[in-house]
PDB file of the backbone (N, CA, C, O) and the ligand in Angstrom, with CONECT records:
HET     ZN  A 101       1
ATOM      1  N   UNK A   1      74.521 147.896 118.814  1.00  0.00           N
ATOM      2  CA  UNK A   1      75.496 147.077 118.093  1.00  0.00           C
ATOM      3  C   UNK A   1      74.802 146.268 116.995  1.00  0.00           C
ATOM      4  O   UNK A   1      73.719 145.715 117.185  1.00  0.00           O
ATOM      5  N   UNK A   2      75.450 146.222 115.875  1.00  0.00           N
ATOM      6  CA  UNK A   2      74.861 145.502 114.747  1.00  0.00           C
ATOM      7  C   UNK A   2      75.094 143.998 114.876  1.00  0.00           C
ATOM      8  O   UNK A   2      76.185 143.543 115.218  1.00  0.00           O
ATOM      9  N   UNK A   3      74.066 143.267 114.599  1.00  0.00           N
ATOM     10  CA  UNK A   3      74.191 141.816 114.728  1.00  0.00           C
ATOM     11  C   UNK A   3      74.877 141.217 113.507  1.00  0.00           C
ATOM     12  O   UNK A   3      74.555 141.554 112.368  1.00  0.00           O
ATOM     13  N   UNK A   4      75.792 140.355 113.755  1.00  0.00           N
ATOM     14  CA  UNK A   4      76.512 139.732 112.639  1.00  0.00           C
ATOM     15  C   UNK A   4      75.805 138.459 112.196  1.00  0.00           C
ATOM     16  O   UNK A   4      75.527 137.570 113.000  1.00  0.00           O
ATOM     17  N   UNK A   5      75.531 138.395 110.940  1.00  0.00           N
ATOM     18  CA  UNK A   5      74.870 137.203 110.430  1.00  0.00           C
ATOM     19  C   UNK A   5      75.784 136.355 109.544  1.00  0.00           C
ATOM     20  O   UNK A   5      75.371 135.367 108.937  1.00  0.00           O
ATOM     21  N   UNK A   6      77.008 136.777 109.503  1.00  0.00           N
ATOM     22  CA  UNK A   6      77.937 136.048 108.650  1.00  0.00           C
ATOM     23  C   UNK A   6      78.103 134.618 109.163  1.00  0.00           C
ATOM     24  O   UNK A   6      78.349 134.375 110.345  1.00  0.00           O
ATOM     25  N   UNK A   7      77.962 133.705 108.242  1.00  0.00           N
ATOM     26  CA  UNK A   7      78.070 132.292 108.600  1.00  0.00           C
ATOM     27  C   UNK A   7      79.531 131.872 108.672  1.00  0.00           C
ATOM     28  O   UNK A   7      80.339 132.207 107.806  1.00  0.00           O
ATOM     29  N   UNK A   8      79.842 131.145 109.706  1.00  0.00           N
ATOM     30  CA  UNK A   8      81.188 130.606 109.786  1.00  0.00           C
ATOM     31  C   UNK A   8      81.186 129.169 109.306  1.00  0.00           C
ATOM     32  O   UNK A   8      80.326 128.367 109.670  1.00  0.00           O
ATOM     33  N   UNK A   9      82.160 128.871 108.491  1.00  0.00           N
ATOM     34  CA  UNK A   9      82.249 127.495 108.025  1.00  0.00           C
ATOM     35  C   UNK A   9      82.743 126.623 109.156  1.00  0.00           C
ATOM     36  O   UNK A   9      83.727 126.931 109.828  1.00  0.00           O
ATOM     37  N   UNK A  10      82.045 125.545 109.343  1.00  0.00           N
ATOM     38  CA  UNK A  10      82.416 124.678 110.455  1.00  0.00           C
ATOM     39  C   UNK A  10      83.394 123.609 109.993  1.00  0.00           C
ATOM     40  O   UNK A  10      83.067 122.754 109.170  1.00  0.00           O
ATOM     41  N   UNK A  11      84.577 123.677 110.532  1.00  0.00           N
ATOM     42  CA  UNK A  11      85.563 122.624 110.269  1.00  0.00           C
ATOM     43  C   UNK A  11      85.710 121.805 111.535  1.00  0.00           C
ATOM     44  O   UNK A  11      86.148 122.309 112.569  1.00  0.00           O
ATOM     45  N   UNK A  12      85.341 120.537 111.445  1.00  0.00           N
ATOM     46  CA  UNK A  12      85.417 119.741 112.670  1.00  0.00           C
ATOM     47  C   UNK A  12      86.855 119.553 113.127  1.00  0.00           C
ATOM     48  O   UNK A  12      87.708 119.099 112.363  1.00  0.00           O
ATOM     49  N   UNK A  13      87.106 119.894 114.336  1.00  0.00           N
ATOM     50  CA  UNK A  13      88.432 119.699 114.905  1.00  0.00           C
ATOM     51  C   UNK A  13      88.302 118.903 116.183  1.00  0.00           C
ATOM     52  O   UNK A  13      87.360 119.077 116.957  1.00  0.00           O
ATOM     53  N   UNK A  14      89.248 118.045 116.381  1.00  0.00           N
ATOM     54  CA  UNK A  14      89.183 117.168 117.547  1.00  0.00           C
ATOM     55  C   UNK A  14      90.495 117.191 118.302  1.00  0.00           C
ATOM     56  O   UNK A  14      91.570 117.348 117.722  1.00  0.00           O
ATOM     57  N   UNK A  15      90.381 117.035 119.584  1.00  0.00           N
ATOM     58  CA  UNK A  15      91.568 116.962 120.412  1.00  0.00           C
ATOM     59  C   UNK A  15      91.881 115.505 120.718  1.00  0.00           C
ATOM     60  O   UNK A  15      91.010 114.746 121.141  1.00  0.00           O
ATOM     61  N   UNK A  16      93.111 115.132 120.502  1.00  0.00           N
ATOM     62  CA  UNK A  16      93.553 113.790 120.853  1.00  0.00           C
ATOM     63  C   UNK A  16      93.604 113.685 122.371  1.00  0.00           C
ATOM     64  O   UNK A  16      94.252 114.500 123.028  1.00  0.00           O
ATOM     65  N   UNK A  17      92.928 112.692 122.932  1.00  0.00           N
ATOM     66  CA  UNK A  17      92.921 112.580 124.393  1.00  0.00           C
ATOM     67  C   UNK A  17      94.262 112.053 124.914  1.00  0.00           C
ATOM     68  O   UNK A  17      94.498 112.044 126.122  1.00  0.00           O
ATOM     69  N   UNK A  18      95.127 111.620 124.015  1.00  0.00           N
ATOM     70  CA  UNK A  18      96.451 111.168 124.431  1.00  0.00           C
ATOM     71  C   UNK A  18      97.424 112.322 124.585  1.00  0.00           C
ATOM     72  O   UNK A  18      98.036 112.484 125.642  1.00  0.00           O
ATOM     73  N   UNK A  19      97.574 113.134 123.530  1.00  0.00           N
ATOM     74  CA  UNK A  19      98.601 114.180 123.555  1.00  0.00           C
ATOM     75  C   UNK A  19      98.014 115.585 123.584  1.00  0.00           C
ATOM     76  O   UNK A  19      98.752 116.562 123.715  1.00  0.00           O
ATOM     77  N   UNK A  20      96.679 115.698 123.462  1.00  0.00           N
ATOM     78  CA  UNK A  20      95.994 116.995 123.559  1.00  0.00           C
ATOM     79  C   UNK A  20      96.246 117.914 122.372  1.00  0.00           C
ATOM     80  O   UNK A  20      95.911 119.098 122.418  1.00  0.00           O
ATOM     81  N   UNK A  21      96.828 117.379 121.322  1.00  0.00           N
ATOM     82  CA  UNK A  21      96.968 118.189 120.116  1.00  0.00           C
ATOM     83  C   UNK A  21      95.646 118.165 119.363  1.00  0.00           C
ATOM     84  O   UNK A  21      94.882 117.203 119.436  1.00  0.00           O
ATOM     85  N   UNK A  22      95.401 119.240 118.646  1.00  0.00           N
ATOM     86  CA  UNK A  22      94.176 119.320 117.873  1.00  0.00           C
ATOM     87  C   UNK A  22      94.500 119.016 116.413  1.00  0.00           C
ATOM     88  O   UNK A  22      95.425 119.577 115.826  1.00  0.00           O
ATOM     89  N   UNK A  23      93.719 118.127 115.863  1.00  0.00           N
ATOM     90  CA  UNK A  23      93.884 117.796 114.453  1.00  0.00           C
ATOM     91  C   UNK A  23      92.519 117.720 113.798  1.00  0.00           C
ATOM     92  O   UNK A  23      91.497 117.610 114.474  1.00  0.00           O
ATOM     93  N   UNK A  24      92.514 117.779 112.477  1.00  0.00           N
ATOM     94  CA  UNK A  24      91.236 117.646 111.806  1.00  0.00           C
ATOM     95  C   UNK A  24      90.745 116.203 111.939  1.00  0.00           C
ATOM     96  O   UNK A  24      91.520 115.264 112.125  1.00  0.00           O
ATOM     97  N   UNK A  25      89.450 116.077 111.838  1.00  0.00           N
ATOM     98  CA  UNK A  25      88.782 114.828 112.169  1.00  0.00           C
ATOM     99  C   UNK A  25      89.289 113.627 111.365  1.00  0.00           C
ATOM    100  O   UNK A  25      89.334 112.506 111.872  1.00  0.00           O
ATOM    101  N   UNK A  26      89.659 113.867 110.143  1.00  0.00           N
ATOM    102  CA  UNK A  26      90.010 112.726 109.296  1.00  0.00           C
ATOM    103  C   UNK A  26      91.297 112.032 109.729  1.00  0.00           C
ATOM    104  O   UNK A  26      91.543 110.883 109.363  1.00  0.00           O
ATOM    105  N   UNK A  27      92.105 112.726 110.500  1.00  0.00           N
ATOM    106  CA  UNK A  27      93.373 112.131 110.933  1.00  0.00           C
ATOM    107  C   UNK A  27      93.240 111.354 112.234  1.00  0.00           C
ATOM    108  O   UNK A  27      94.214 110.791 112.735  1.00  0.00           O
ATOM    109  N   UNK A  28      92.045 111.328 112.770  1.00  0.00           N
ATOM    110  CA  UNK A  28      91.874 110.752 114.085  1.00  0.00           C
ATOM    111  C   UNK A  28      91.138 109.421 114.038  1.00  0.00           C
ATOM    112  O   UNK A  28      90.378 109.127 113.115  1.00  0.00           O
ATOM    113  N   UNK A  29      91.399 108.627 115.079  1.00  0.00           N
ATOM    114  CA  UNK A  29      90.616 107.418 115.311  1.00  0.00           C
ATOM    115  C   UNK A  29      89.552 107.763 116.340  1.00  0.00           C
ATOM    116  O   UNK A  29      89.848 108.355 117.378  1.00  0.00           O
ATOM    117  N   UNK A  30      88.341 107.400 116.054  1.00  0.00           N
ATOM    118  CA  UNK A  30      87.266 107.692 116.999  1.00  0.00           C
ATOM    119  C   UNK A  30      86.972 106.440 117.823  1.00  0.00           C
ATOM    120  O   UNK A  30      86.851 105.337 117.289  1.00  0.00           O
ATOM    121  N   UNK A  31      86.865 106.633 119.098  1.00  0.00           N
ATOM    122  CA  UNK A  31      86.470 105.556 120.009  1.00  0.00           C
ATOM    123  C   UNK A  31      85.119 105.944 120.578  1.00  0.00           C
ATOM    124  O   UNK A  31      84.937 107.067 121.049  1.00  0.00           O
ATOM    125  N   UNK A  32      84.181 105.029 120.536  1.00  0.00           N
ATOM    126  CA  UNK A  32      82.806 105.343 120.933  1.00  0.00           C
ATOM    127  C   UNK A  32      82.356 104.450 122.071  1.00  0.00           C
ATOM    128  O   UNK A  32      82.657 103.258 122.125  1.00  0.00           O
ATOM    129  N   UNK A  33      81.634 105.067 122.965  1.00  0.00           N
ATOM    130  CA  UNK A  33      81.000 104.322 124.050  1.00  0.00           C
ATOM    131  C   UNK A  33      79.633 103.853 123.568  1.00  0.00           C
ATOM    132  O   UNK A  33      78.791 104.673 123.202  1.00  0.00           O
ATOM    133  N   UNK A  34      79.410 102.567 123.564  1.00  0.00           N
ATOM    134  CA  UNK A  34      78.111 102.023 123.168  1.00  0.00           C
ATOM    135  C   UNK A  34      77.558 101.228 124.353  1.00  0.00           C
ATOM    136  O   UNK A  34      78.288 100.923 125.296  1.00  0.00           O
ATOM    137  N   UNK A  35      76.273 100.896 124.302  1.00  0.00           N
ATOM    138  CA  UNK A  35      75.713 100.088 125.403  1.00  0.00           C
ATOM    139  C   UNK A  35      76.415  98.741 125.550  1.00  0.00           C
ATOM    140  O   UNK A  35      76.387  98.146 126.628  1.00  0.00           O
ATOM    141  N   UNK A  36      77.037  98.259 124.489  1.00  0.00           N
ATOM    142  CA  UNK A  36      77.716  96.964 124.541  1.00  0.00           C
ATOM    143  C   UNK A  36      79.177  97.091 124.944  1.00  0.00           C
ATOM    144  O   UNK A  36      79.892  96.092 125.036  1.00  0.00           O
ATOM    145  N   UNK A  37      79.614  98.310 125.182  1.00  0.00           N
ATOM    146  CA  UNK A  37      81.015  98.510 125.527  1.00  0.00           C
ATOM    147  C   UNK A  37      81.672  99.485 124.569  1.00  0.00           C
ATOM    148  O   UNK A  37      81.004 100.126 123.758  1.00  0.00           O
ATOM    149  N   UNK A  38      82.975  99.587 124.672  1.00  0.00           N
ATOM    150  CA  UNK A  38      83.703 100.557 123.868  1.00  0.00           C
ATOM    151  C   UNK A  38      84.033  99.956 122.508  1.00  0.00           C
ATOM    152  O   UNK A  38      84.416  98.791 122.406  1.00  0.00           O
ATOM    153  N   UNK A  39      83.882 100.759 121.480  1.00  0.00           N
ATOM    154  CA  UNK A  39      84.172 100.290 120.132  1.00  0.00           C
ATOM    155  C   UNK A  39      85.092 101.267 119.420  1.00  0.00           C
ATOM    156  O   UNK A  39      85.051 102.474 119.658  1.00  0.00           O
ATOM    157  N   UNK A  40      85.926 100.715 118.539  1.00  0.00           N
ATOM    158  CA  UNK A  40      86.699 101.563 117.642  1.00  0.00           C
ATOM    159  C   UNK A  40      85.796 101.872 116.458  1.00  0.00           C
ATOM    160  O   UNK A  40      85.321 100.963 115.777  1.00  0.00           O
ATOM    161  N   UNK A  41      85.564 103.138 116.219  1.00  0.00           N
ATOM    162  CA  UNK A  41      84.631 103.536 115.170  1.00  0.00           C
ATOM    163  C   UNK A  41      85.401 103.922 113.913  1.00  0.00           C
ATOM    164  O   UNK A  41      85.767 105.082 113.724  1.00  0.00           O
ATOM    165  N   UNK A  42      85.639 102.937 113.061  1.00  0.00           N
ATOM    166  CA  UNK A  42      86.458 103.208 111.886  1.00  0.00           C
ATOM    167  C   UNK A  42      85.705 104.011 110.826  1.00  0.00           C
ATOM    168  O   UNK A  42      86.329 104.655 109.982  1.00  0.00           O
ATOM    169  N   UNK A  43      84.388 103.982 110.860  1.00  0.00           N
ATOM    170  CA  UNK A  43      83.620 104.738 109.873  1.00  0.00           C
ATOM    171  C   UNK A  43      83.310 106.156 110.349  1.00  0.00           C
ATOM    172  O   UNK A  43      82.926 107.007 109.547  1.00  0.00           O
ATOM    173  N   UNK A  44      83.473 106.417 111.654  1.00  0.00           N
ATOM    174  CA  UNK A  44      83.147 107.726 112.209  1.00  0.00           C
ATOM    175  C   UNK A  44      81.655 107.975 112.278  1.00  0.00           C
ATOM    176  O   UNK A  44      81.223 109.119 112.417  1.00  0.00           O
ATOM    177  N   UNK A  45      80.862 106.918 112.184  1.00  0.00           N
ATOM    178  CA  UNK A  45      79.417 107.119 112.090  1.00  0.00           C
ATOM    179  C   UNK A  45      78.617 106.472 113.210  1.00  0.00           C
ATOM    180  O   UNK A  45      77.393 106.588 113.252  1.00  0.00           O
ATOM    181  N   UNK A  46      79.301 105.799 114.107  1.00  0.00           N
ATOM    182  CA  UNK A  46      78.567 105.179 115.206  1.00  0.00           C
ATOM    183  C   UNK A  46      77.991 106.255 116.114  1.00  0.00           C
ATOM    184  O   UNK A  46      78.663 107.244 116.409  1.00  0.00           O
ATOM    185  N   UNK A  47      76.745 106.068 116.562  1.00  0.00           N
ATOM    186  CA  UNK A  47      76.180 107.039 117.493  1.00  0.00           C
ATOM    187  C   UNK A  47      76.773 106.856 118.881  1.00  0.00           C
ATOM    188  O   UNK A  47      77.282 105.785 119.211  1.00  0.00           O
ATOM    189  N   UNK A  48      76.707 107.885 119.674  1.00  0.00           N
ATOM    190  CA  UNK A  48      77.188 107.788 121.046  1.00  0.00           C
ATOM    191  C   UNK A  48      78.329 108.741 121.329  1.00  0.00           C
ATOM    192  O   UNK A  48      78.849 109.403 120.432  1.00  0.00           O
ATOM    193  N   UNK A  49      78.705 108.795 122.594  1.00  0.00           N
ATOM    194  CA  UNK A  49      79.779 109.674 123.003  1.00  0.00           C
ATOM    195  C   UNK A  49      81.099 109.136 122.472  1.00  0.00           C
ATOM    196  O   UNK A  49      81.419 107.959 122.643  1.00  0.00           O
ATOM    197  N   UNK A  50      81.849 109.996 121.836  1.00  0.00           N
ATOM    198  CA  UNK A  50      83.101 109.556 121.244  1.00  0.00           C
ATOM    199  C   UNK A  50      84.289 110.356 121.733  1.00  0.00           C
ATOM    200  O   UNK A  50      84.142 111.473 122.229  1.00  0.00           O
ATOM    201  N   UNK A  51      85.454 109.782 121.591  1.00  0.00           N
ATOM    202  CA  UNK A  51      86.699 110.479 121.878  1.00  0.00           C
ATOM    203  C   UNK A  51      87.649 110.186 120.723  1.00  0.00           C
ATOM    204  O   UNK A  51      87.496 109.195 120.009  1.00  0.00           O
ATOM    205  N   UNK A  52      88.620 111.056 120.554  1.00  0.00           N
ATOM    206  CA  UNK A  52      89.496 110.932 119.398  1.00  0.00           C
ATOM    207  C   UNK A  52      90.944 110.740 119.810  1.00  0.00           C
ATOM    208  O   UNK A  52      91.417 111.279 120.811  1.00  0.00           O
ATOM    209  N   UNK A  53      91.623 109.953 119.000  1.00  0.00           N
ATOM    210  CA  UNK A  53      93.036 109.671 119.250  1.00  0.00           C
ATOM    211  C   UNK A  53      93.788 109.611 117.931  1.00  0.00           C
ATOM    212  O   UNK A  53      93.232 109.236 116.899  1.00  0.00           O
ATOM    213  N   UNK A  54      95.047 109.982 117.978  1.00  0.00           N
ATOM    214  CA  UNK A  54      95.902 109.795 116.820  1.00  0.00           C
ATOM    215  C   UNK A  54      96.124 108.308 116.550  1.00  0.00           C
ATOM    216  O   UNK A  54      95.938 107.464 117.427  1.00  0.00           O
ATOM    217  N   UNK A  55      96.518 108.018 115.334  1.00  0.00           N
ATOM    218  CA  UNK A  55      96.951 106.654 115.036  1.00  0.00           C
ATOM    219  C   UNK A  55      98.410 106.526 115.436  1.00  0.00           C
ATOM    220  O   UNK A  55      99.280 106.304 114.594  1.00  0.00           O
ATOM    221  N   UNK A  56      98.660 106.664 116.694  1.00  0.00           N
ATOM    222  CA  UNK A  56     100.021 106.698 117.186  1.00  0.00           C
ATOM    223  C   UNK A  56     100.036 105.979 118.525  1.00  0.00           C
ATOM    224  O   UNK A  56      99.246 106.282 119.419  1.00  0.00           O
ATOM    225  N   UNK A  57     100.921 105.049 118.646  1.00  0.00           N
ATOM    226  CA  UNK A  57     100.918 104.203 119.834  1.00  0.00           C
ATOM    227  C   UNK A  57     101.088 105.017 121.117  1.00  0.00           C
ATOM    228  O   UNK A  57     100.425 104.748 122.118  1.00  0.00           O
ATOM    229  N   UNK A  58     101.974 106.007 121.085  1.00  0.00           N
ATOM    230  CA  UNK A  58     102.245 106.771 122.307  1.00  0.00           C
ATOM    231  C   UNK A  58     100.992 107.486 122.807  1.00  0.00           C
ATOM    232  O   UNK A  58     100.785 107.606 124.015  1.00  0.00           O
ATOM    233  N   UNK A  59     100.163 107.957 121.889  1.00  0.00           N
ATOM    234  CA  UNK A  59      98.925 108.625 122.293  1.00  0.00           C
ATOM    235  C   UNK A  59      97.995 107.645 123.000  1.00  0.00           C
ATOM    236  O   UNK A  59      97.352 107.992 123.991  1.00  0.00           O
ATOM    237  N   UNK A  60      97.930 106.436 122.490  1.00  0.00           N
ATOM    238  CA  UNK A  60      97.065 105.424 123.105  1.00  0.00           C
ATOM    239  C   UNK A  60      97.598 105.015 124.465  1.00  0.00           C
ATOM    240  O   UNK A  60      96.836 104.811 125.409  1.00  0.00           O
ATOM    241  N   UNK A  61      98.915 104.898 124.555  1.00  0.00           N
ATOM    242  CA  UNK A  61      99.510 104.534 125.844  1.00  0.00           C
ATOM    243  C   UNK A  61      99.195 105.584 126.903  1.00  0.00           C
ATOM    244  O   UNK A  61      98.817 105.252 128.026  1.00  0.00           O
ATOM    245  N   UNK A  62      99.354 106.856 126.534  1.00  0.00           N
ATOM    246  CA  UNK A  62      99.033 107.935 127.462  1.00  0.00           C
ATOM    247  C   UNK A  62      97.556 107.902 127.842  1.00  0.00           C
ATOM    248  O   UNK A  62      97.195 107.970 129.017  1.00  0.00           O
ATOM    249  N   UNK A  63      96.724 107.797 126.829  1.00  0.00           N
ATOM    250  CA  UNK A  63      95.281 107.874 127.058  1.00  0.00           C
ATOM    251  C   UNK A  63      94.785 106.722 127.924  1.00  0.00           C
ATOM    252  O   UNK A  63      93.874 106.894 128.735  1.00  0.00           O
ATOM    253  N   UNK A  64      95.384 105.556 127.751  1.00  0.00           N
ATOM    254  CA  UNK A  64      94.940 104.400 128.524  1.00  0.00           C
ATOM    255  C   UNK A  64      95.568 104.382 129.914  1.00  0.00           C
ATOM    256  O   UNK A  64      94.901 104.067 130.899  1.00  0.00           O
ATOM    257  N   UNK A  65      96.851 104.721 129.990  1.00  0.00           N
ATOM    258  CA  UNK A  65      97.511 104.619 131.298  1.00  0.00           C
ATOM    259  C   UNK A  65      97.058 105.729 132.244  1.00  0.00           C
ATOM    260  O   UNK A  65      96.966 105.516 133.452  1.00  0.00           O
ATOM    261  N   UNK A  66      96.780 106.898 131.703  1.00  0.00           N
ATOM    262  CA  UNK A  66      96.332 108.001 132.573  1.00  0.00           C
ATOM    263  C   UNK A  66      94.825 108.013 132.772  1.00  0.00           C
ATOM    264  O   UNK A  66      94.296 108.794 133.562  1.00  0.00           O
ATOM    265  N   UNK A  67      94.147 107.146 132.052  1.00  0.00           N
ATOM    266  CA  UNK A  67      92.697 107.108 132.170  1.00  0.00           C
ATOM    267  C   UNK A  67      91.995 108.257 131.469  1.00  0.00           C
ATOM    268  O   UNK A  67      90.809 108.496 131.695  1.00  0.00           O
ATOM    269  N   UNK A  68      92.728 108.972 130.614  1.00  0.00           N
ATOM    270  CA  UNK A  68      92.083 110.125 129.977  1.00  0.00           C
ATOM    271  C   UNK A  68      91.060 109.704 128.922  1.00  0.00           C
ATOM    272  O   UNK A  68      90.121 110.446 128.631  1.00  0.00           O
ATOM    273  N   UNK A  69      91.242 108.534 128.359  1.00  0.00           N
ATOM    274  CA  UNK A  69      90.234 108.056 127.412  1.00  0.00           C
ATOM    275  C   UNK A  69      88.942 107.706 128.149  1.00  0.00           C
ATOM    276  O   UNK A  69      87.849 108.074 127.719  1.00  0.00           O
ATOM    277  N   UNK A  70      89.084 106.995 129.256  1.00  0.00           N
ATOM    278  CA  UNK A  70      87.913 106.650 130.063  1.00  0.00           C
ATOM    279  C   UNK A  70      87.207 107.910 130.563  1.00  0.00           C
ATOM    280  O   UNK A  70      85.979 107.976 130.609  1.00  0.00           O
ATOM    281  N   UNK A  71      88.013 108.908 130.937  1.00  0.00           N
ATOM    282  CA  UNK A  71      87.461 110.188 131.376  1.00  0.00           C
ATOM    283  C   UNK A  71      86.664 110.868 130.281  1.00  0.00           C
ATOM    284  O   UNK A  71      85.548 111.339 130.500  1.00  0.00           O
ATOM    285  N   UNK A  72      87.252 110.910 129.110  1.00  0.00           N
ATOM    286  CA  UNK A  72      86.607 111.588 127.991  1.00  0.00           C
ATOM    287  C   UNK A  72      85.284 110.917 127.638  1.00  0.00           C
ATOM    288  O   UNK A  72      84.326 111.574 127.229  1.00  0.00           O
ATOM    289  N   UNK A  73      85.251 109.614 127.801  1.00  0.00           N
ATOM    290  CA  UNK A  73      84.028 108.882 127.468  1.00  0.00           C
ATOM    291  C   UNK A  73      83.087 108.774 128.657  1.00  0.00           C
ATOM    292  O   UNK A  73      81.972 108.268 128.536  1.00  0.00           O
ATOM    293  N   UNK A  74      83.544 109.251 129.801  1.00  0.00           N
ATOM    294  CA  UNK A  74      82.768 109.182 131.043  1.00  0.00           C
ATOM    295  C   UNK A  74      82.274 107.755 131.302  1.00  0.00           C
ATOM    296  O   UNK A  74      81.083 107.499 131.478  1.00  0.00           O
ATOM    297  N   UNK A  75      83.234 106.856 131.318  1.00  0.00           N
ATOM    298  CA  UNK A  75      82.893 105.452 131.494  1.00  0.00           C
ATOM    299  C   UNK A  75      84.075 104.754 132.169  1.00  0.00           C
ATOM    300  O   UNK A  75      85.220 105.192 132.058  1.00  0.00           O
ATOM    301  N   UNK A  76      83.777 103.674 132.860  1.00  0.00           N
ATOM    302  CA  UNK A  76      84.861 102.824 133.329  1.00  0.00           C
ATOM    303  C   UNK A  76      84.930 101.634 132.404  1.00  0.00           C
ATOM    304  O   UNK A  76      83.922 100.990 132.118  1.00  0.00           O
ATOM    305  N   UNK A  77      86.126 101.351 131.942  1.00  0.00           N
ATOM    306  CA  UNK A  77      86.259 100.284 130.957  1.00  0.00           C
ATOM    307  C   UNK A  77      86.085  98.913 131.592  1.00  0.00           C
ATOM    308  O   UNK A  77      86.614  98.629 132.666  1.00  0.00           O
ATOM    309  N   UNK A  78      85.335  98.081 130.902  1.00  0.00           N
ATOM    310  CA  UNK A  78      85.223  96.685 131.300  1.00  0.00           C
ATOM    311  C   UNK A  78      86.496  95.961 130.862  1.00  0.00           C
ATOM    312  O   UNK A  78      87.289  96.505 130.093  1.00  0.00           O
ATOM    313  N   UNK A  79      86.690  94.738 131.352  1.00  0.00           N
ATOM    314  CA  UNK A  79      87.837  93.945 130.911  1.00  0.00           C
ATOM    315  C   UNK A  79      87.828  93.785 129.403  1.00  0.00           C
ATOM    316  O   UNK A  79      88.863  93.870 128.742  1.00  0.00           O
ATOM    317  N   UNK A  80      86.650  93.556 128.884  1.00  0.00           N
ATOM    318  CA  UNK A  80      86.520  93.358 127.441  1.00  0.00           C
ATOM    319  C   UNK A  80      86.944  94.615 126.682  1.00  0.00           C
ATOM    320  O   UNK A  80      87.654  94.536 125.680  1.00  0.00           O
ATOM    321  N   UNK A  81      86.500  95.771 127.170  1.00  0.00           N
ATOM    322  CA  UNK A  81      86.872  97.027 126.512  1.00  0.00           C
ATOM    323  C   UNK A  81      88.374  97.250 126.599  1.00  0.00           C
ATOM    324  O   UNK A  81      89.002  97.673 125.629  1.00  0.00           O
ATOM    325  N   UNK A  82      88.951  96.965 127.765  1.00  0.00           N
ATOM    326  CA  UNK A  82      90.394  97.118 127.928  1.00  0.00           C
ATOM    327  C   UNK A  82      91.160  96.235 126.957  1.00  0.00           C
ATOM    328  O   UNK A  82      92.165  96.647 126.377  1.00  0.00           O
ATOM    329  N   UNK A  83      90.671  95.023 126.791  1.00  0.00           N
ATOM    330  CA  UNK A  83      91.337  94.100 125.868  1.00  0.00           C
ATOM    331  C   UNK A  83      91.246  94.587 124.449  1.00  0.00           C
ATOM    332  O   UNK A  83      92.217  94.530 123.693  1.00  0.00           O
ATOM    333  N   UNK A  84      90.068  95.070 124.086  1.00  0.00           N
ATOM    334  CA  UNK A  84      89.868  95.580 122.734  1.00  0.00           C
ATOM    335  C   UNK A  84      90.797  96.752 122.456  1.00  0.00           C
ATOM    336  O   UNK A  84      91.413  96.833 121.394  1.00  0.00           O
ATOM    337  N   UNK A  85      90.890  97.655 123.423  1.00  0.00           N
ATOM    338  CA  UNK A  85      91.717  98.846 123.236  1.00  0.00           C
ATOM    339  C   UNK A  85      93.208  98.496 123.211  1.00  0.00           C
ATOM    340  O   UNK A  85      93.971  99.043 122.415  1.00  0.00           O
ATOM    341  N   UNK A  86      93.610  97.577 124.093  1.00  0.00           N
ATOM    342  CA  UNK A  86      95.016  97.163 124.097  1.00  0.00           C
ATOM    343  C   UNK A  86      95.386  96.478 122.793  1.00  0.00           C
ATOM    344  O   UNK A  86      96.464  96.696 122.239  1.00  0.00           O
ATOM    345  N   UNK A  87      94.465  95.639 122.312  1.00  0.00           N
ATOM    346  CA  UNK A  87      94.727  94.932 121.060  1.00  0.00           C
ATOM    347  C   UNK A  87      94.869  95.931 119.918  1.00  0.00           C
ATOM    348  O   UNK A  87      95.720  95.773 119.042  1.00  0.00           O
ATOM    349  N   UNK A  88      94.035  96.951 119.938  1.00  0.00           N
ATOM    350  CA  UNK A  88      94.129  97.963 118.888  1.00  0.00           C
ATOM    351  C   UNK A  88      95.448  98.720 119.003  1.00  0.00           C
ATOM    352  O   UNK A  88      96.122  98.986 118.008  1.00  0.00           O
ATOM    353  N   UNK A  89      95.795  99.056 120.228  1.00  0.00           N
ATOM    354  CA  UNK A  89      97.017  99.807 120.461  1.00  0.00           C
ATOM    355  C   UNK A  89      98.242  99.010 120.013  1.00  0.00           C
ATOM    356  O   UNK A  89      99.191  99.570 119.463  1.00  0.00           O
ATOM    357  N   UNK A  90      98.211  97.695 120.256  1.00  0.00           N
ATOM    358  CA  UNK A  90      99.366  96.873 119.933  1.00  0.00           C
ATOM    359  C   UNK A  90      99.691  96.855 118.449  1.00  0.00           C
ATOM    360  O   UNK A  90     100.845  96.669 118.064  1.00  0.00           O
ATOM    361  N   UNK A  91      98.676  97.049 117.615  1.00  0.00           N
ATOM    362  CA  UNK A  91      98.989  97.021 116.184  1.00  0.00           C
ATOM    363  C   UNK A  91      99.337  98.398 115.636  1.00  0.00           C
ATOM    364  O   UNK A  91      99.612  98.548 114.445  1.00  0.00           O
ATOM    365  N   UNK A  92      99.326  99.386 116.492  1.00  0.00           N
ATOM    366  CA  UNK A  92      99.790 100.706 116.077  1.00  0.00           C
ATOM    367  C   UNK A  92     101.298 100.804 116.297  1.00  0.00           C
ATOM    368  O   UNK A  92     101.892 100.027 117.046  1.00  0.00           O
ATOM    369  N   UNK A  93     101.891 101.777 115.626  1.00  0.00           N
ATOM    370  CA  UNK A  93     103.311 102.006 115.883  1.00  0.00           C
ATOM    371  C   UNK A  93     103.540 103.501 115.965  1.00  0.00           C
ATOM    372  O   UNK A  93     102.671 104.293 115.599  1.00  0.00           O
ATOM    373  N   UNK A  94     104.682 103.874 116.433  1.00  0.00           N
ATOM    374  CA  UNK A  94     105.026 105.282 116.461  1.00  0.00           C
ATOM    375  C   UNK A  94     105.758 105.652 115.180  1.00  0.00           C
ATOM    376  O   UNK A  94     106.597 104.889 114.701  1.00  0.00           O
ATOM    377  N   UNK A  95     105.451 106.800 114.631  1.00  0.00           N
ATOM    378  CA  UNK A  95     106.073 107.182 113.380  1.00  0.00           C
ATOM    379  C   UNK A  95     107.582 107.427 113.542  1.00  0.00           C
ATOM    380  O   UNK A  95     108.261 107.759 112.570  1.00  0.00           O
TER     381      UNK A  95
HETATM  382 ZN    ZN A 101      97.781 112.342 119.966  1.00  0.00          ZN2+
END
């Protein structure tokens, strides 16, 4: 069999941990696990394990209530992280 050397263009795609839909990276909010706790990564450049969510309140509600965000980040949220995430969620709305 002949080996294929054709390069595939890599388009970053991410799954929303709230609704499981796949969208391109630019439409997503990245949440990162850091040694200091969970952070919203608005620049997309923080190092560490990250998970992606839509800018949609329902996705955040699902991800937080079902624990799928914590699962994706393989972490248990501290009170501080929970507060940060809830505060972020509260300023989102559903389209
Ligand atoms: Zn979503």
